[in-house]
N, C-alpha and C positions, 0 to 999 in steps of 0.2 A: 739439661741432666733431671732425671727423676729424682725426689725427694722420696727416698726411702718411708716407707710407712702409712705414706699417701695412698688415701682411696682416688682413684679419678673416677670424673663426673659424668653421668650419663651422656648418650650421644643416640638419638633417636638414626635408624637405621632403618629402612620399610622396605620399599618397595614391593606250658605248666607240668603238668609231667612231671617226669623224672628229672630231678638236676641232673645239668649234663657238661662235662668240663668244655672248653672251647678252641676250637682252633678256628684255620680260616681269620682270623684278623692281618689283613693286609697290610703287612707289612715291606715294605721294598729294600728297606735299609740296612745294609749290612750288623750284625752282633757279632762279639767273641762269643760261637756256641761254646767253644770248652769253657765258658763259664757258667752257661746256665742249667740249671737246673729244674728237675720240673715242680718244687716247692721249698720252701724256705720257714721256718718257726722262728715267730718272733714274738714280743711279748706288745700286746696294744694297750692303751688305756681308756676303762670304760668308767660313765656314772658309776659310783657308789652308793648300794640303795640309799635314801634319805626319805623326809619326812615333808622336806621343807620344798617349795619348789626352787629348782635352782638357777639362782641369778649371779651376773658376770658382767662388770662394768666394763665397758672398752676407754672406755680414762680413768682418771683420778676419782675415783667414790669422794660421797662429803667427809669433812671431819670425822670423824670413830665410826667409820661403816665400813667393814671391809671388803677387800676389792672384788672375793666370788665368796661364796657360798657352798661352792662345792667342792666334793672331794671323789676323787676315783679310785679305783682300783687296778690293776693289770693283770691281764690272764694272757698266757701263751697259746697259738693259736696256729696253723697251718696255714699260708697264704702264697699258695695257688699262682703257677706261670702263666699268662695267657700265651706264653709263645709255644708255649710244649703243650698246650690243652686240646681239645677235640671239636669245638666248633664256637662260631665271634660270637660275643656276647650281642643285645643290642640295648637299644633305649627304654622300649616297652615292655622287653622279658625281664633279662637283669636290673637296669636302671643306670645302664653305662657301656658304652661303646669306645672300644680303640682304632684311632685311624690315621692314615696319612696325609699329613698336612703342611706342605711345602709355606713357610711366611715369605711374604716380600722384605718383613721387617728387617732391619738390619741392626739395631738396639731397640730391646724392648727395656729401658730403663730411660727413651725419650720418652714423656709424655704425651708430645705432642705427634710423634711419629706413632705410634703406639694408638691413640683416637684417632690420628688421618687413616692409616695402614690398616692394621689389626682390625679395627672395629669396623669396617665395611667386610673385612675379610669373612670374619666373622658372621656376618649377615648374611654371604651367599652360604660359605657353608653350610649355616643351621638349617637354612633354606633346604639346599639341596638335599641335607641327612634326614632333615623331619618331614619334610613337603610343609613347612609353616608361609603362612600369607604374610606375616609382617614379624621383627625382630627389633627388640631392642637393648640395645646392650649399656648395662649401667652401673657397672663396677669392673676394675681392672686390680688387680692388686700384684705387686711383684714379693716376692720371697726371698730373700737370700741368708743362708744358715749362717752364724755368729756364733761359738760356740759360748755359752755361760750368759748369753742376753735373754731377757723373761720379753717375748711376744708382745706387742705396746705398749712394752716399755722406749727407755732410750733406743736407738741404734735403727737398722731395717727389722722389716716384721718377719718373723720366724715361720718354720714350717708348726703345722695347726698340729699337736700331738696327740689330740683324743678322740677317738670315735663321735663323729657329733655329723648333724644334716643342717645345709645351712636357712633351711625353712622348715616352716608348720603348714597345716590346711592352715590355719589363721594370717600367718604369716605373708604367707603367697599372694592371698590377695591384697595385702593391705601394701605390699609393694605396688601394685597397679596404683591404686589409688593413690600413693605417695609422688607416685612418678610420672605421672599421667592422669591426673586430676579431671582435667576436662573430657576425657576419653574414658574413662574409668569402669562408666557404667556401661557402655557399649562393650568393651572390649573383655568384662566378665561374663559375657553374655556367651565368649568365645571356651574354647578349651587354651588357658593357660598353661605355659608349662615353663618354671627356670632352671636352665640347664648352664652348669660350667663348662667352661674349654679349658683347659686344664696342660701345662707343657714344660719341660724344662726347657733355660733361655741357653743351656750348656751341654751338652752330652758327648757321650752315651753315659746317663744319670746313672751313679749308682750308691749315692750318699744321701738317704732319707728320703725315699720315694714312697708316692701313693697307691694305697690299700684301698681298695673299696669292695663293700658287700655284695653278692648276692641278692637285690632286693625279696626276693622269693623264701630265702634262707630269713627274713627279718619279720619277727609281730608284732603286730600294732600294740601289744603291752611294753616291747623292748624300748619303743620311741617316747623318752620324757619331754615334755612343754619347756623351756626353761628363757628367762627372760635374758638377753643382751643389752646393757643399758648404754647407748649414747648422751651427750650432751641438750640434746634434743628432739629423742625420739627414743623409744626402747622397741629393738626388735624383737623377734622371737626364732627361736633356734630349737632345734631338738638333741638334748643328749642320747645317749644310747648306754645300755645298759645290757650287761653278759649274757650271752643264751646261745649256750654250746652247739646250736643248729648255725647259728650262722658261716657261710660260706666265704672266705675273704680271698682277691684275688688283686695282682699286681702285674705290671708290664716292665719285666727285666730291661736295666742298659736304655731307659729311653731316652731320643735322642729329640733335639729341638722342631725337624720336619714327623712328630709322632704326638698325638696330643688324646687325652681322654678326656670325653664328655661323659661328665655326671648330670643323671635329673634332681634337681632339687626339690621337685613341687612338680605336680600335675593336679590339671584341676578336676580332670577326667576321673571315675572312680570305677571301672570298668572288670575291674580283671589284670589290669599293668602294672607294670613296677610304677609308683608314685614317689619314693623317696628310695638313695642309694647313700646307708653312710657311708664313712670312708676317713682316710687319718694317715698322715704320714705315719713313718714305724723306722726305727733303725735296724736296717737290715745287718745279719750277723754275717752275711756272703762278705760286706762291703771291703775291702782294700783299707787299709791304712792311710796311702797318701792319696787317696779317691777324693778329686775335688770339691767341696762345698757345695752343697747344694745352692743351684739358681732358678726359681721359676718364675713362672707366671699365669694366673686364673681369671678370664673373663668372666660372670655373671649378665647372665641374659635372660629378658623375659620374651617368651618364643607363644607366638598366638594362633590359632588354628579359626579360622571362620567357620569350615564346615563344622568342627566340635569334635 
């Protein structure tokens, strides 16, 4: 069985205009239509204005050093349901995409099964969706919500309850150098994307679903680089400050045969989406007896030889 809170290691698998609502997300699975609303209102946690560079320790900090210097502020926003919207989102336009994808994995808590079954599935899926030449899966994280447990402390990884992007213009290329050092110089000549694959392990998911912002509604000034300090390296992520222009979406009652693709970095800077801020959120329509969220996300490097 998986050890909660651990991040599985890498596995090489080679082989504008006006904002629109989204409809046409190809979803073949049934949902309880009586409980679907076009949108919900919920509070999201944003970075509070600060003069300091944000910093958070993934592990215990040195003695006398606070675990984080980051303060957050909540803002109530409208989060629209993709199931009732007008056109389907895409990775290059909005920065995310909703898809049907049935996995052969029987137990997402089994590290070895995830590595040997889910990783190759992810390779084929992303090649099909993006046209990529190569995919490198470098992390899988299982989250299991336990009320009262702090993320990265004792217990399983918890839903991430702050608006963020996993990588930046600096840390995106650095992950290629870190993970594929012998090939990095050549690969960084290609178009490089970091795309997450997020799905619930059980469903329909009602507890703490994932919200994603339309990248076109996010200004560069909303993204604030910060350090994520590990024992042996320092990563960089984007914290996100509030902007009333942000447009938020989620996929209600997600099932294990559905997935969200999230773009966390794109080396191509030609008008397409490069970063999709996202966060878990407390859905006010969640029934009190809803099963607690269990989910898995893969992080992948996606390479396009032609740029």
